[in-house]
C-alpha positions in Angstrom: 0.1 0.2 -0.3 1.5 3.5 -0.9 2.0 5.4 2.4 -0.1 8.7 2.8 1.6 11.7 1.6 3.0 13.9 4.5 4.8 16.7 3.0 4.9 18.4 -0.4 8.0 19.7 -1.6 6.9 22.6 -4.3 9.4 24.3 -6.3 6.8 27.0 -7.0 3.9 27.5 -5.1 0.9 30.0 -5.9 -1.1 29.6 -2.8 -4.2 31.4 -3.7 -3.8 34.5 -1.7 -2.3 36.5 -4.7 1.0 36.5 -3.4 4.0 36.0 -5.6 5.0 32.2 -6.1 7.5 30.9 -3.6 9.1 27.6 -2.8 7.4 25.7 -0.1 7.3 22.7 2.1 3.5 21.9 2.6 2.6 19.5 5.5 -0.4 17.3 5.5 -2.2 15.4 8.1 -5.7 13.5 7.3 -6.4 15.3 4.2 -6.0 18.6 5.6 -2.9 21.1 5.1 -1.4 21.3 8.8 1.3 23.7 7.5 3.1 25.8 4.8 6.6 26.8 5.4 8.7 28.9 2.7 11.7 26.8 1.5 12.4 23.1 0.9 12.8 21.9 4.4 14.9 18.7 5.2 15.7 15.4 3.4 13.1 13.5 1.6 11.6 10.6 3.5 8.5 8.1 3.1 5.4 9.8 2.5 7.1 13.2 0.9 6.0 14.1 -2.7 8.6 15.8 -4.5 7.3 18.2 -7.1 10.3 19.3 -8.8 10.2 21.9 -11.9 6.2 22.0 -11.5 3.9 24.8 -10.4 1.9 24.0 -7.3 -1.8 25.8 -7.0 -5.1 25.1 -4.9 -7.4 22.8 -6.4 -9.4 24.6 -8.9 -13.2 25.6 -8.5 -15.7 25.9 -10.9 -18.6 27.8 -9.5 -21.1 27.2 -12.6 -21.4 23.9 -14.2 -23.9 21.7 -15.6 -22.3 18.4 -15.4 -25.6 16.7 -15.5 -27.1 18.1 -18.6 -26.2 15.7 -21.3 -27.8 13.9 -24.2 -31.0 13.0 -22.2 -31.7 16.8 -22.4 -32.5 16.7 -26.1 -33.5 12.9 -26.5 -35.9 11.3 -24.4 -34.7 8.1 -25.6 -31.4 8.0 -24.1 -31.2 5.1 -21.6 -30.6 6.3 -18.2 -27.2 4.1 -17.9 -26.1 6.1 -21.0 -26.9 9.4 -19.0 -25.4 8.1 -15.9 -22.2 7.0 -18.0 -22.0 10.7 -19.6 -22.3 12.4 -16.6 -19.4 10.4 -14.7 -17.4 11.0 -17.7 -18.1 14.7 -17.5 -16.8 14.6 -13.8 -13.9 12.5 -14.5 -12.8 14.9 -17.0 -13.2 18.0 -14.6 -11.2 16.4 -12.3 -8.1 15.7 -14.9 -8.4 19.3 -15.8 -7.5 20.2 -12.1 -11.0 21.2 -10.8 -11.5 19.5 -7.5 -14.5 21.3 -6.4 -17.8 22.2 -8.6 -21.0 24.1 -8.0 -23.4 22.8 -10.2 -26.0 24.9 -11.0 -28.8 23.3 -12.9 -28.5 19.3 -13.2 -26.8 17.3 -10.9 -28.7 16.4 -7.5 -27.4 15.0 -4.0 -27.5 11.3 -5.3 -24.4 12.0 -7.7 -22.7 14.2 -5.1 -22.8 11.2 -2.6 -21.4 8.8 -4.9 -18.3 10.8 -5.4 -17.9 11.3 -1.7 -18.2 7.9 -1.2 -15.6 7.2 -3.7 -17.8 5.0 -6.0 -17.5 7.5 -8.8 -14.2 9.5 -9.8 -14.8 13.3 -10.0 -14.4 16.7 -8.1 -16.2 17.4 -5.2 -19.9 18.4 -5.9 -22.2 21.2 -4.5 -25.4 20.4 -6.1 -28.3 22.9 -6.6 -30.7 20.4 -8.0 -32.9 21.9 -10.8 -33.2 25.1 -12.0 -36.3 26.7 -10.2 -38.0 28.4 -13.1 -41.3 29.7 -14.0 -43.5 27.7 -16.3 -42.4 27.9 -20.0 -39.2 30.0 -18.8 -35.5 29.0 -18.7 -35.3 25.7 -17.4 -38.8 24.3 -18.5 -38.0 21.7 -21.1 -41.7 20.7 -21.6 -43.0 21.6 -25.3 -45.9 24.3 -24.8 -48.1 22.2 -27.1 -48.1 19.1 -24.6 -51.4 18.0 -23.2 -52.1 18.8 -19.4 -49.3 19.6 -16.9 -47.1 17.0 -17.9 -44.0 16.2 -15.8 -43.3 18.7 -13.0 -39.5 17.8 -13.0 -37.5 17.0 -15.7 -34.8 14.5 -15.4 -34.0 11.2 -13.3 -34.2 12.0 -9.4 -31.0 10.9 -7.9 -28.9 11.7 -10.8 -29.9 14.9 -12.7 -33.1 17.0 -12.4 -32.5 20.0 -15.0 -35.6 22.2 -14.3 -38.3 22.8 -11.8 -41.3 24.8 -13.5 -43.4 26.7 -11.1 -46.8 27.9 -11.4 -47.0 29.9 -8.4 -45.2 30.8 -4.8 -46.5 27.5 -3.4 -45.1 25.4 -6.1 -41.8 27.5 -6.0 -41.8 26.5 -2.2 -42.4 22.8 -3.0 -39.8 22.7 -5.4 -37.1 24.3 -3.2 -38.2 22.1 -0.7 -37.7 18.9 -3.0 -34.4 20.3 -3.9 -33.1 20.4 -0.4 -34.2 17.0 0.4 -32.3 15.7 -2.3 -29.0 17.0 -1.3 -29.0 20.5 -2.7 -26.6 22.4 -0.9 -27.7 25.6 -2.4 -30.6 26.6 -4.8 -30.5 28.1 -8.2 -33.3 30.3 -9.6 -33.8 31.9 -13.5 -34.9 35.5 -13.5 -34.4 36.0 -17.1 -34.8 34.0 -20.6 -32.0 32.1 -21.6 -30.1 34.9 -23.5 -31.9 38.1 -22.8 -28.9 40.7 -22.5 -28.9 44.0 -21.4 -28.5 45.7 -24.7 -31.9 44.4 -26.2 -33.8 47.0 -24.0 -36.2 44.2 -22.9 -37.9 44.4 -19.8 -38.0 40.5 -19.9 -37.8 38.7 -16.2 -38.9 35.5 -15.1 -40.3 34.3 -11.9 -42.5 36.7 -9.5 -41.0 38.3 -6.6 -43.4 36.2 -4.4 -42.2 33.1 -6.0 -38.4 34.1 -5.5 -39.1 35.3 -2.0 -40.6 31.7 -0.9 -37.5 29.9 -2.4 -35.2 32.3 -0.3 -37.2 31.4 2.6 -37.0 27.9 2.4 -33.1 28.2 1.5 -32.3 30.4 4.4 -34.3 28.1 6.7 -31.7 25.3 5.9 -28.8 27.8 6.5 -27.9 28.2 2.9 -28.6 30.8 -0.1 -30.2 31.0 -3.6 -28.1 31.8 -6.7 -29.8 33.3 -10.0 -29.3 33.4 -13.6 -29.5 37.0 -14.1 -28.8 38.9 -17.7 -30.4 42.2 -17.4 -30.8 45.3 -14.9 -34.4 44.2 -14.3 -33.5 40.6 -13.6 -30.7 41.9 -11.4 -33.2 44.1 -9.5 -35.9 41.5 -9.0 -33.3 39.5 -7.6 -31.9 41.7 -5.2 -35.1 42.7 -3.8 -36.1 39.1 -3.0 -32.8 38.4 -1.2 -31.0 36.3 -3.7 -27.4 36.3 -2.3 -25.4 35.4 -5.8 -25.9 36.0 -9.5 -24.6 34.5 -12.2 -23.6 35.3 -15.7 -24.0 39.1 -16.0 -26.7 41.8 -16.1 -24.5 44.5 -14.6 -24.6 47.1 -17.6 -24.6 50.6 -15.7 -22.9 52.0 -12.8 -26.3 52.2 -10.9 -26.7 48.5 -11.4 -23.0 47.8 -10.2 -23.7 50.2 -7.2 -26.7 48.2 -6.1 -25.1 44.8 -6.3 -22.0 46.3 -4.5 -24.1 47.8 -1.7 -26.1 44.3 -1.5 -22.6 42.2 -0.9 -23.8 39.9 -3.6 -21.0 38.3 -5.6 -21.1 37.9 -9.4 -19.9 34.5 -11.2 -19.4 35.4 -15.1 -19.2 32.6 -17.2 -17.1 33.5 -20.7 -16.2 30.0 -22.1 -19.8 29.1 -23.3 -20.1 32.0 -25.5 -16.5 32.0 -26.6 -16.9 28.4 -28.1 -20.1 29.5 -29.9 -18.2 32.4 -31.2 -15.6 30.1 -32.3 -18.3 28.3 -34.4 -19.0 31.6 -36.3 -22.3 32.5 -34.2 -22.2 36.3 -34.1 -24.6 36.1 -30.8 -21.8 34.0 -29.1 -19.4 37.1 -29.7 -22.1 39.7 -28.7 -22.9 37.7 -25.4 -19.3 37.4 -24.7 -18.3 40.9 -24.8 -21.4 41.9 -22.9 -20.5 39.5 -20.0 -16.9 40.9 -20.0 -18.2 44.6 -19.7 -20.5 43.1 -16.9 -17.5 41.7 -15.2 -15.2 44.6 -15.5 -17.8 46.9 -14.5 -18.9 44.8 -11.4 -15.1 44.6 -10.2 -14.5 48.3 -10.7 -17.5 48.8 -8.2 -16.0 46.5 -5.5 -18.3 43.4 -6.3 -16.8 40.2 -5.6 -16.6 38.4 -8.8 -15.9 34.6 -9.1 -15.3 32.5 -12.1 -17.5 29.5 -13.8 -17.4 27.9 -16.9 -21.2 27.4 -17.9 -20.3 24.3 -20.1 -23.1 21.6 -20.7 -23.3 18.5 -22.7 -21.7 15.1 -22.8 -17.8 15.7 -23.0 -16.5 19.5 -21.5 -13.3 19.5 -22.4 -12.5 23.2 -22.5 -13.3 23.8 -18.8 -9.9 25.3 -18.1 -10.2 27.9 -21.1 -12.2 29.9 -18.8 -9.0 30.9 -16.7 -7.3 31.6 -20.2 -9.9 34.2 -20.8 -9.9 35.8 -17.7 -6.1 35.9 -17.8 -6.4 38.1 -20.9 -9.1 40.1 -19.5 -7.4 40.9 -16.2 -4.1 38.9 -15.1 -3.1 35.4 -15.2 -3.0 35.9 -11.0 -6.3 37.4 -10.9 -7.8 34.3 -13.1 -6.0 31.9 -10.5 -7.3 33.6 -7.7 -11.1 33.7 -8.8 -11.0 30.3 -9.5 -9.6 29.4 -6.0 -9.9 31.8 -3.0 -12.4 33.8 -4.3 -14.8 31.1 -5.7 -14.4 29.4 -2.1 -15.7 32.5 -0.5 -18.6 32.7 -2.9 -19.3 29.1 -2.3 -19.2 29.8 1.5 -16.1 27.1 1.8 -13.7 28.8 3.7 -11.7 25.3 3.9 -11.3 25.4 0.1 -9.3 27.7 -2.4 -6.0 28.0 -0.7 -2.8 26.3 0.2 -2.9 27.3 3.7 -2.9 25.5 7.1 -6.4 24.4 8.0 -7.4 24.0 4.2 -8.3 20.9 2.6 -5.5 19.3 1.1 -6.7 19.8 -2.7 -3.6 20.4 -4.8 -2.9 20.9 -8.4 0.7 20.5 -10.2 1.3 22.3 -13.4 4.0 21.6 -16.2 5.2 25.1 -16.5 4.4 28.6 -15.1 0.6 29.6 -15.7 1.3 33.1 -14.8 3.6 33.2 -17.7 1.5 31.0 -20.2 -2.2 30.7 -18.8 -3.0 28.4 -21.8 -1.6 25.5 -19.5 -5.0 25.6 -17.9 -6.5 24.6 -21.5 -4.4 21.5 -21.7 -5.1 18.7 -19.2 -2.0 17.0 -20.3 -0.2 19.9 -18.6 -1.9 19.0 -15.5 0.5 16.5 -14.3 -0.6 15.7 -10.5 -4.1 16.2 -8.9 -4.5 15.9 -5.3 -8.2 16.0 -3.7 -8.6 15.6 0.2 -4.9 14.3 0.5 -5.7 11.5 -2.1 -3.8 11.5 -5.3 -6.3 11.2 -8.0 -4.0 12.0 -11.1 -0.4 11.5 -11.4 1.4 12.0 -15.2 4.8 12.2 -13.3 6.1 8.8 -14.6 4.7 9.5 -18.1 6.5 13.2 -18.1 9.8 11.5 -16.8 9.5 8.7 -19.6 9.1 11.4 -22.1 
């Protein structure tokens, strides 16, 4: 049996605080970092892990994922076993890219999170939201508008993936929230705008009433958690803030007035650029427009002191470009700001202070990269350069032997 890692010797550590990289000795005990000392201390012994010529960073966090939205979203004939296999492949792919924690905001429920936590499925730590709680006919409702009767009230496979929970009033919204929490949601997700209603359209579009949103917020707060909202325009943001939503997804911050209101409320923003960038690469003009508006929203929010995290918003079977979000953020800001957003800042937004840092008392989530991501952030878009991944002190990916052989 391989002895547990007790110390990591890191030639170059980026600890998640924003400080310059430094050589470090990282001490571990029972899956937790017990100490970090500057410099390489003492000779190697059993249980030591030498990461020579690599850059060590905290395990990355994707604060906006849809791991459970796979082929069965578009095709009711996909067998449950196939959908499960596709979801598990997405999880494994995320781990290989260096993401040790994800917040899933529409799709996975507590069943998959429990399977990963028990070691039955390979993947990152999952904070599931359950379904997108939405208005009937809104973003998240997959029903045909011409189906007979109410149809299914949930869309997916409870215990695996549950994409949307369409609501027909405050009581419905409260039931949807309670059911999501019962199935293991660690926070709740609502949609206050349609899928692509961006701020430059002049549309007053919003979804869910304030009473419906308040019902969801009350249920979340009763269980000690919070609600995050898909928001893309000023009216949606204002509606979410009035109802007590505590996090915003995507954007919707287009003016100084909106940015000031979000900052005053202490509500963070999780921008998502990669999905729109991928559409843009396929020649989709709307993808480029949306990406530029999301970038504008991000920069305006930061300028007004809003806490800004990082998420990918990828969906479907096969999500290989998760690290591209850090590349895009590094181009818009700096590589260090991108790393901090994907680690320490996301940990604060997720209310998980034990994540996102290589520091005493934090979970032993550590990633080693081939090269310097501050000089070459494209490293994040290449899982082959993610040489080692450790989650809670256990090594879940190790390419060092392959690198040495090459």
